C-alpha positions, -999 to 999 in steps of 0.1 A, spaced: 139 -7 -64 136 -46 -55 159 -69 -39 167 -100 -23 181 -107 4 180 -142 15 171 -174 -11 145 -194 -17 135 -226 6 129 -243 -24 99 -254 -44 75 -268 -17 44 -254 -13 45 -228 15 14 -209 36 12 -169 23 3 -147 44 -12 -110 42 -9 -93 70 -32 -65 56 -67 -56 76 -67 -33 33 -95 -45 9 -84 -30 -17 -48 -57 -14 -70 -89 -11 -89 -77 -37 -51 -80 -60 -44 -108 -48 -76 -125 -54 -80 -109 -85 -46 -124 -91 -53 -160 -81 -40 -160 -55 -48 -185 -23 -36 -173 9 -50 -161 42 -52 -133 62 -45 -118 89 -40 -80 103 -18 -71 115 -25 -43 142 -2 -21 145 -5 21 158 6 34 121 -3 73 125 14 78 155 50 56 138 48 75 106 45 103 128 75 96 143 95 84 112 86 117 97 100 138 129 130 116 117 139 131 93 135 99 73 122 94 39 82 80 26 100 56 2 121 38 36 90 50 54 69 27 37 93 -6 38 98 -3 77 62 -6 82 55 -28 55 84 -47 72 69 -46 113 35 -56 96 47 -88 80 69 -95 117 37 -95 140 19 -119 115 58 -138 111 63 -153 148 26 -169 144 33 -184 114 63 -201 103 73 -212 71 48 -191 60 57 -164 37 47 -140 55 35 -101 33 34 -63 45 28 -39 28 25 2 30 20 34 13 22 70 25 17 99 -1 44 126 -1 24 166 -12 49 196 -6 75 172 15 39 166 35 28 132 49 -6 130 45 -19 96 62 -64 81 58 -85 110 69 -104 102 101 -137 114 80 -155 126 59 -142 167 61 -104 157 68 -116 132 38 -122 170 29 -94 190 35 -71 170 18 -89 167 -15 -89 208 -18 -46 204 -5 -41 180 -36 -60 191 -60 -44 208 -92 -12 195 -78 13 168 -77 20 141 -56 35 109 -46 30 75 -33 60 58 -19 45 19 -14 60 -10 -5 61 -51 -4 74 -70 23 82 -109 31 90 -123 57 98 -156 66 106 -174 99 116 -139 113 136 -127 84 128 -101 54 142 -122 24 120 -101 -1 113 -62 -8 100 -38 -30 92 -6 -34 71 16 -61 71 52 -61 42 68 -87 30 101 -91 0 114 -98 -16 146 -110 -49 159 -95 -71 182 -123 -86 212 -106 -121 213 -95 -145 226 -76 -157 225 -36 -193 217 -51 -171 186 -74 -158 178 -39 -189 179 -24 -208 159 -48 -179 136 -48 -173 127 -17 -221 119 -12 -209 94 -41 -179 80 -32 -192 69 7 -175 65 41 -156 39 16 -129 59 4 -117 69 48 -97 37 41 -73 52 8 -50 78 15 -51 105 -7 -95 95 -3 -102 79 -40 -102 52 -51 -82 47 -88 -102 24 -99 -132 38 -92 -147 77 -90 -115 90 -78 -102 83 -116 -123 116 -120 -101 132 -97 -68 136 -122 -55 143 -149 -23 126 -147 -7 91 -134 27 83 -143 41 43 -127 25 10 -119 -12 13 -120 -10 -19 -92 15 2 -72 -9 27 -68 -39 6 -58 -12 -1 -29 5 -32 -41 32 -39 -64 13 -66 -75 35 -86 -106 68 -80 -90 54 -95 -62 37 -127 -80 77 -130 -89 90 -138 -67 62 -159 -57 68 -176 -84 101 -186 -79 90 -204 -42 68 -218 -60 36 -215 -45 23 -200 -78 21 -214 -107 55 -210 -137 
């Protein structure tokens, strides 16, 4: 789903700011040749997610709300800039899973997810001068194959602490590919950002080449 709520202000170059510390999102924009500045937005994501789920909000709307909160936090100090916020919520059996806090929790998450399908509600938002001007949401579906506890132990040892930065304890672009039997949906959204729609709106604003 894509929605543009305010028209582009014109073709003149505008600064792009990524309101995220995510290495995956930074890598996606960098690989696509987008020039941008990184200013991580510091919000208590876990607490906000618990609150939103307790209120009965669906994961798609929750991801969009969190993405906008991040962008709004940075926009106030970046006048005129296109500030990109993004968020991702993993949903399995109606339960939201956050990023694992340590390897033991990562192991528990993988035991929950193995042999089952889950969704990654992924949203990106652009805020300019305090107004949301665009957002796009995706819900790719991923199915993990059945695997043994010993495979989980070997996988975690090889993947290292880096997987703690991702919901589901996997990087699909790396060793995490071995966990899955099927994926349905946008690959870039699985990595954390709906890149192609984002590039399209950046072209409309004249900040990437046409």
